[in-house]
C-alpha positions in Angstrom: -21.8 12.0 5.1 -18.5 13.3 3.9 -16.4 10.2 3.9 -16.9 6.6 2.5 -14.5 3.4 3.1 -15.6 0.9 0.8 -13.9 -2.6 0.9 -15.0 -5.4 -1.4 -14.3 -9.0 -1.1 -14.6 -11.4 -4.0 -16.6 -10.6 -7.1 -20.0 -9.5 -5.5 -19.7 -6.1 -6.7 -20.1 -7.2 -10.2 -22.4 -10.1 -10.2 -25.2 -10.9 -10.5 -26.7 -7.4 -10.9 -24.0 -5.0 -11.6 -23.8 -4.0 -7.7 -21.3 -1.4 -8.2 -21.8 2.3 -7.2 -24.2 4.0 -8.1 -26.9 1.3 -7.7 -29.5 2.8 -9.9 -28.4 1.9 -13.4 -31.3 4.1 -15.0 -29.3 7.3 -13.8 -30.7 10.3 -11.9 -29.1 9.6 -8.6 -27.2 12.6 -6.9 -24.6 11.7 -4.1 -23.4 14.3 -1.6 -19.9 15.6 -2.4 -17.4 13.5 -0.6 -14.3 14.7 0.7 -12.7 11.3 1.8 -13.0 8.2 -0.4 -11.3 4.8 0.2 -11.9 2.0 -2.0 -10.2 -1.4 -1.4 -10.5 -4.2 -4.2 -13.4 -2.1 -5.7 -14.2 -3.3 -9.3 -14.8 -0.8 -11.9 -16.7 -3.1 -14.2 -14.1 -2.8 -17.0 -16.1 -3.6 -20.0 -16.5 -2.5 -23.5 -19.2 0.1 -24.1 -21.4 -2.4 -26.1 -21.2 -5.1 -23.6 -22.1 -3.1 -20.3 -24.9 -5.4 -19.1 -25.6 -8.7 -21.0 -27.9 -10.4 -18.2 -27.3 -13.6 -16.4 -23.9 -15.2 -17.3 -22.7 -18.5 -16.7 -19.8 -18.8 -14.7 -19.4 -22.5 -14.1 -18.9 -25.2 -16.9 -21.5 -27.8 -15.9 -25.0 -27.2 -17.7 -26.9 -27.9 -14.3 -24.6 -25.4 -12.5 -25.4 -22.9 -15.3 -29.2 -23.6 -15.0 -28.9 -22.9 -11.3 -27.1 -19.7 -11.7 -29.7 -18.5 -14.1 -32.6 -19.8 -12.0 -31.3 -18.1 -9.1 -30.9 -14.4 -11.0 -34.7 -14.7 -11.9 -35.5 -16.0 -8.4 -34.1 -13.0 -6.9 -35.9 -10.5 -9.1 -32.4 -9.3 -10.9 -34.2 -9.6 -14.1 -36.7 -6.8 -13.2 -33.8 -4.0 -12.8 -32.1 -5.5 -16.1 -35.4 -5.2 -18.0 -35.8 -1.7 -16.9 -32.3 -0.8 -18.2 -32.8 -2.4 -21.4 -35.9 -0.1 -21.8 -33.5 3.0 -21.7 -32.2 4.9 -24.6 -29.1 3.7 -26.2 -26.7 6.4 -24.8 -27.8 5.5 -21.0 -27.5 1.9 -21.7 -23.8 1.9 -22.8 -23.2 4.0 -19.6 -20.9 1.9 -17.4 -20.8 2.2 -13.6 -17.9 4.6 -13.6 -19.6 7.3 -16.0 -22.9 6.8 -13.7 -20.8 7.6 -10.6 -19.1 10.4 -12.4 -22.8 11.6 -13.1 -23.8 11.3 -9.7 -21.1 12.9 -7.8 -18.7 15.7 -8.0 -15.1 13.9 -7.8 -13.4 17.0 -7.9 -14.4 17.9 -4.4 -12.7 14.9 -3.0 -9.6 15.9 -0.8 -8.4 12.4 0.1 -8.7 9.6 -2.1 -7.4 6.0 -1.8 -7.7 3.7 -4.5 -5.4 1.2 -6.5 -6.0 2.1 -10.1 -8.9 4.1 -11.7 -10.4 4.1 -15.5 -9.4 7.0 -17.6 -12.6 8.8 -17.2 -12.0 9.2 -13.8 -8.4 10.2 -14.4 -9.5 13.0 -16.8 -12.0 14.3 -14.3 -9.3 14.3 -11.3 -6.9 16.1 -13.4 -8.9 19.1 -13.2 -9.1 18.8 -9.5 -7.6 21.4 -7.1 -9.1 19.9 -4.0 -7.1 16.5 -3.9 -4.5 16.7 -1.4 -4.0 13.1 0.0 -3.7 10.2 -2.3 -3.0 6.6 -1.7 -2.7 4.7 -5.4 -0.6 2.5 -7.5 -1.8 4.4 -10.7 1.2 6.1 -12.1 -1.2 7.8 -15.1 -3.4 9.2 -12.1 -0.5 10.9 -10.2 1.3 12.5 -13.2 -2.0 13.7 -14.7 -3.0 15.9 -11.6 -2.1 19.5 -11.4 1.5 20.1 -10.6 2.4 20.4 -6.7 -1.1 20.1 -5.4 -0.6 16.9 -3.1 0.6 17.1 0.2 0.5 13.6 0.9 1.2 10.4 -1.6 1.3 7.0 -0.7 2.5 4.5 -3.3 2.6 1.1 -2.0 3.3 -2.3 -4.2 3.7 -0.6 -7.4 5.6 -2.1 -10.1 8.6 -0.1 -11.2 8.3 2.2 -8.4 11.9 3.4 -8.3 11.8 4.1 -12.3 8.8 6.6 -11.7 10.2 8.3 -8.7 11.8 11.2 -10.7 8.0 11.6 -12.4 6.2 11.8 -9.1 8.7 14.2 -7.8 8.8 16.4 -10.9 4.9 16.6 -10.7 4.5 17.0 -6.9 7.7 17.2 -5.3 7.3 20.8 -4.2 4.1 20.4 -2.4 4.6 17.1 -0.7 5.0 17.3 2.9 4.6 13.2 3.7 5.6 10.6 1.3 5.4 6.6 1.5 7.3 4.7 -0.9 7.3 0.9 0.0 6.3 -2.8 -0.6 3.9 -4.6 1.8 5.4 -7.1 4.0 4.5 -10.0 1.9 5.7 -8.6 -1.5 8.9 -10.4 -2.5 10.4 -8.3 -5.4 11.4 -5.6 -3.2 13.4 -7.8 -0.8 15.4 -9.3 -3.9 15.7 -6.1 -6.3 16.8 -3.7 -3.8 15.5 -0.8 -1.7 15.9 2.9 -2.4 19.3 3.4 -1.2 20.3 5.2 -4.5 17.2 7.3 -4.6 17.5 9.3 -1.3 19.6 12.0 -3.1 16.9 12.4 -5.4 14.2 12.8 -2.7 16.4 15.5 -1.1 16.9 17.4 -4.5 13.4 17.3 -5.6 11.3 18.2 -2.4 11.5 21.3 -0.4 8.7 20.6 2.2 9.0 16.9 2.8 8.9 16.4 6.6 7.7 12.8 6.8 9.0 9.6 5.0 7.9 5.9 5.1 10.2 3.6 3.4 11.3 0.1 3.4 15.0 -0.3 4.6 16.9 -3.4 3.9 19.4 -5.1 6.1 21.3 -8.3 6.6 21.4 -10.9 9.4 24.4 -9.6 11.2 24.3 -5.5 11.3 21.7 -2.9 11.2 21.6 -0.7 8.0 23.3 2.3 9.3 24.6 3.3 5.8 21.0 3.6 4.4 19.9 5.6 7.5 22.7 8.1 7.0 21.5 8.5 3.6 18.0 9.3 4.6 19.1 11.7 7.2 20.7 13.8 4.1 17.0 15.0 3.4 17.1 18.5 5.0 13.6 19.0 5.6 12.9 15.6 7.0 11.6 15.6 10.7 9.4 12.2 11.1 10.5 8.8 9.5 8.7 5.4 9.3 11.4 2.6 8.7 10.0 -0.8 7.7 12.9 -3.3 8.5 13.2 -5.9 5.9 15.5 -8.7 6.3 17.7 -9.8 3.3 17.6 -13.2 4.6 15.4 -15.8 2.5 14.3 -17.4 5.8 12.5 -14.2 6.5 10.4 -14.4 3.4 6.8 -15.1 3.0 5.7 -19.1 3.4 3.4 -20.3 0.8 0.8 -22.1 3.0 -1.0 -24.0 -0.1 2.1 -24.9 -1.8 3.9 -25.8 1.6 7.1 -24.0 0.4 9.0 -20.8 0.9 8.2 -18.4 -1.8 11.9 -17.8 -2.3 11.9 -21.5 -3.8 9.0 -20.8 -6.0 11.0 -17.5 -7.5 14.1 -19.9 -8.3 16.2 -18.3 -5.4 16.6 -21.8 -3.9 18.0 -25.0 -5.3 15.0 -26.9 -3.9 17.2 -28.8 -1.6 17.6 -28.2 2.2 16.7 -24.5 2.3 18.6 -24.0 5.5 15.6 -22.5 7.2 14.9 -25.6 9.5 17.5 -24.8 12.1 17.1 -21.9 14.7 20.6 -20.7 13.3 18.8 -19.7 10.4 16.9 -16.9 11.9 18.2 -13.2 12.6 21.2 -13.0 14.6 19.8 -9.6 15.4 16.3 -8.7 16.5 14.4 -5.2 16.8 14.0 -3.9 20.3 14.3 -0.6 22.0 18.0 -1.1 22.4 18.7 -1.5 18.8 16.0 1.1 17.8 18.2 3.7 19.9 21.4 2.9 18.5 19.9 3.8 15.0 17.9 6.5 16.0 20.8 8.3 17.9 23.2 7.6 14.9 20.4 9.3 12.6 20.0 12.1 14.8 24.0 12.5 14.5 24.0 12.4 10.8 20.8 14.5 10.1 21.4 17.3 7.9 19.0 20.5 8.0 16.2 20.4 10.3 16.5 18.3 13.4 14.9 14.6 13.7 12.1 14.5 16.0 10.9 11.0 15.8 11.4 7.5 14.1 9.1 4.6 14.2 10.9 1.2 13.5 8.5 -1.8 12.0 9.7 -5.4 11.7 7.6 -8.5 10.7 4.3 -8.4 8.7 2.1 -5.4 9.4 -0.3 -6.3 6.4 -4.0 -6.2 7.3 -4.2 -10.0 6.4 -1.5 -10.7 8.9 -2.6 -14.0 10.8 -0.6 -14.0 13.5 1.7 -16.7 12.5 5.1 -14.5 12.5 6.7 -12.2 15.1 6.3 -8.4 14.5 7.6 -5.4 16.5 6.9 -1.5 16.4 9.4 0.5 18.2 8.7 4.3 18.5 11.7 6.9 19.2 11.1 10.3 20.0 13.5 13.0 21.2 12.6 14.5 24.4 14.2 17.1 26.5 12.9 15.8 29.7 14.0 12.3 29.1 17.4 10.6 29.3 18.6 9.5 25.6 18.4 5.8 27.1 14.4 6.4 27.3 13.7 7.9 24.0 12.9 4.6 22.6 10.0 2.4 23.5 8.4 -0.9 22.3 4.7 -0.1 21.7 3.6 -3.4 20.2 5.3 -6.7 20.1 3.8 -10.3 19.0 4.8 -13.4 21.3 3.7 -15.7 18.4 7.1 -16.8 17.5 9.3 -18.0 20.4 12.1 -15.6 21.4 14.3 -18.8 21.4 14.0 -18.7 17.8 16.0 -15.7 17.5 19.9 -15.0 18.4 20.7 -11.8 20.2 24.2 -10.4 18.9 25.0 -7.4 21.1 28.2 -6.8 19.3 26.3 -5.1 16.5 25.2 -2.4 18.6 28.8 -1.1 19.4 29.4 2.5 18.4 29.4 3.3 14.8 
């Protein structure tokens, strides 16, 4: 085994028996050296050194519930492993799951890592790694502590202050990066309100020399496509392939909080609390992503491209997160410049949902006139 893709739901990785890797809290385990490690919502067991494992914990307020919780702990035999752990030397008892995992596996052998954040001990080990090439994380310290110019792919999604730290990322890894993903997930509001990366594409162009693929959010209004933004992206000379995640600035396209029954725009104070204006079909986009609109943008981007020729552009619209429940429309259009095809055939709709009636959208072909 050379790859591990682990996704955790809820608190089952820490209760009731410290069910984090490694599973043997007595130590002595040895894992194969993984080349690919992907951890989603994994709990690192963030605790102080003197409070690693205290036994059964009462997570509920009622006395009866607490009693049943403790009874379950004994009934399932979790007390046995806890008692064995208690008999270990003090130094072994105070090891967290992270430290046990570092003992059990050579983390410097990992070539591809996907994790939101890691403890300091893991950052320290990975700072010595010369094998890590592909990294997906929101851990700023992890990125900046790696040896300079060793990453070929970096994915930074949903990270706070992403734009503020962009120069730091590029100063450390810009020369080696071949692929870069900088975006917010489809249900993350701040990106739509506080702006995209329009003013930072010149930084990308000046700090990278091998960047051939870029994946970013692109903001647009309800009446015209973001031709100015894609012109700025086209100034990156080494770029040959892009993934553009189209985000509407209309508040009607923002996520809807199903529990509260109101748009998240109203929760954040971007609405007056009265008529949101999103009830009528006129509130939806007057333009919609399809092969025609994608073709216009792709051709315009190729015309403005500096340096290497743009070979491929993929346009995404709608919610493409893994938690997508099918309640909103989403479209994927792939454009490839092929010499054996007419330009009108370069762009094809590969995926399109039919969950939202097309009557909900107004098509304004006037926005597709020549730029």
